[in-house]
N, C-alpha and C positions, 0 to 999 in steps of 0.2 A: 916329391915328384905324390906321392901319397899321403895325403891327409884324411882328417877323420869325415869328411864329405864325401870325398870318395869310401870310406870303409861303411859309408852309414849306405851309399845307393848298392854297391858292392850287395851288401848283406839282406837289401832290399830282394836283390833278383833270386837269392839262394832263398830265403824265407818265401817269397812266390812258389817259385820252384815245388817245393814241401808241401805246401797250404793248395797245391792246383794239385798235386799227384794222390795229397791224403782225400782230396773231393773226391776226386777219380774213382778211387777204391771203395768209396763211400757208396758211390750211386752205383758201381759193379757189384756189389756187395749186398746191394737192396733189391738184387733179383731183376733191374731195368731192363737188363741186355739178353737177360737169359730167353724170354721169348723169341726175342730175334734171330739169337743165334742158332737158337733151335729150330726155328722157321728155315735159315740159311741151308742146316744142314740135311735136314730133309729133301727140302727142294733138289739138291742138290744130291742127294740119294735117286733121288725120284728120276730126275733128268739125266744124268750121267750113263753115255752110251758104253763105257769101259767102266761096266760095275766092279768094285772091286769086294767079294764075295764077304773076304776074313774082316772088313772094317766094319765095326759094330757102332757105327754111329750113335745108338742112341745111348751106349755104354761110356762115349767121352764126358771129362768132365765139362759140367757149364762154367761160367764166367765166373759165380760168384760160389761157386766152391774152390774154385781157385786163388781167391783171396782170401789168405790168413789174419788171423784176427791182433796177432803179433805184430807182424809186420803195418797192418795197418793201426794199431795205436803208434809205433813208434815212429810214423811218419808226422798223424796227428801234433804230438807232442813236441817231436824235433822243428814241425815248422810255426806249433804255438811260442816255444821260446825263441825261436828266431825272432818272430816277428815281437815278440816284448822284450827281446835285447836292444831292435833296430827302433821301437816305440823310444823306450828310455835314452839313446845314445840320438836320435831325435830333440826329445828337449832338453837335453844338456845341450847339444846344438845352438839350437835356438836361444836358448837362457845365454850362454856366454856369447852370442852377439849381441 
């Protein structure tokens, strides 16, 4: 039931997941979403009717501060390794035909 063709397809989806997560983390790490997050927090604090005076919205970490470089490197490495493996299997598959 399972053959090389289905394995290559499955490997594509897994590697696609890793590459997309790593690209999303690169965008977040590049501080692209920090200004948007900061403005939403400020707007919510100003417009809220029932303010929480213990909530210090300025001290909350921004999205770029929550991405760890080691996790980002892990996702990039695994995504690239899976993609290279998939491309190797794909060339082997089409050479065997």
